[in-house]
N, C-alpha and C positions, 0 to 999 in steps of 0.2 A: 504494499499500499505505499502511495506517495503522500507524507502527511502535508506538507507547505503546496505539492500540487495538486491533489487533491484539493485542496481549500479553495484553490483560485478558479478550477472548473466548478466548483461548486456554485459560487459565489456568482462568475461570471457566465458560463456557458453552458453548464448541465445543471440538474436537477436531481436529485440521487431516487432512484423511485427500484423496488425489488421487483425484477421482473422473475414472478414464481413460475408463471409460462410464456414462453416465448412463440407462444402461436400468434394466429391472426388479431389483428387489432380491432378494439371492441364499439363499438358505437356503428352508428351510420352517417356520411356527407350529410352535412347541414344546408347543402343548396345543389344546385343540380348544374352540370356540366355549363359552362360560358359558352356562349354561342361565339365561335373562331372563325368563323366564315370571313369577315371582315377584320384581320387581322391586319393593327398598323405597322410601319418600319423597324420599330422596335421592339414589336411581339414577337414569340413563340410560341409554336404551336406544341402541345401539350406530348412528351414521348419519354421512352427510358432513355435517349440520350439527354434531351435538354434536361430529366430532371438529374438524372449522373453529373451535367456540371454544374447547376446548383448547390448539390450534394458537395462537389470535391471543393468548388468555391468558399463556400461555409467553414471546412473542414481546414481549409489551407488558412482563411484567414485568422479562424480560431485558433491555430497550432501556432499560428504568425505573433497572437497577440498573446499567447501564455507563453511563448519565449524571451518575448520582449519583456515581460513584464516578471519572471521568474530566472534570467540569467546571469542576475550577480548572486541567485544562489545554488542552482543548478546549473548542468552541463550535459554534452551528450542526451539530446533528447529523441527517444523513440517513436515514433507512430508508427503502430503498423495496422491499414484494416484490409480483412480479406474477407471470403465467404459470403459477398454481397448477393441480396436475392434483391431484386427492383419486383414493385409491385404497381402499376397503374389500375381505379379504378374511378372513372369518371374523371372527374375534377383533382382524387386525392391519388396521393401517390407515397408509397411507402418503400424505404430501404431498410431490410434488418442485414446486419453482418455481424463478425468477429474484430474485436479491436485488442491492442497490446500498446500499450503506454508506458512511457519509462521515463527514466532522468538519474543521472549520478548526481549525490551531494555533493558542493565543490568541497565543502570543510574536511568530513569525514571520509569522501569516497567512494561512499556504501551507493550501491545500485538500488533503487526502485522501481519496482514493477507492475502493473495492473493488467488484468486483462478480464475478458467478459462481453457480453453479447449487448447488442443493441437496436434500437429501430429510431427511424426519423420520419415524422409524417409530413406531407409538405401537402400544398392546396395550390393548385394551378387558378390564377385571378383570371385570365383570360387572355394575358400576357407574358408572364411569367410565374417559374415556381416559389411561394411563399413558406417558408418552414413556419408550422402548423405547433410541433410536439415531441420533444424528443425524449427517451428513457433508455437509462443504459445500468 
């Protein structure tokens, strides 16, 4: 477990949620899929590719912010995401996967690593994917 590393994730980017079952998300979409026949020039169609682009963009910006805020305390940051499963149901998109995060404490040289499974829920607003919620 990463004491300082997890604290920053909890405060800025993640919420601690126990995943007792890693099955399908519960609940139903609160809106019908938008009409995307007249998309503007900056709009993208909902697809697996555009959903993954949104996911990786959020992941990289989050990773960069964490490293910037913890670089004085930790080094050798590790982020691995694999076994991704992408599901699109109307305007809702879900990405499930396994993760490994880690860092080495500068003062002691101790290595901290945390692994687990997570899910990110996105909703397409007619032009782009927006992150709705996430659990890990």
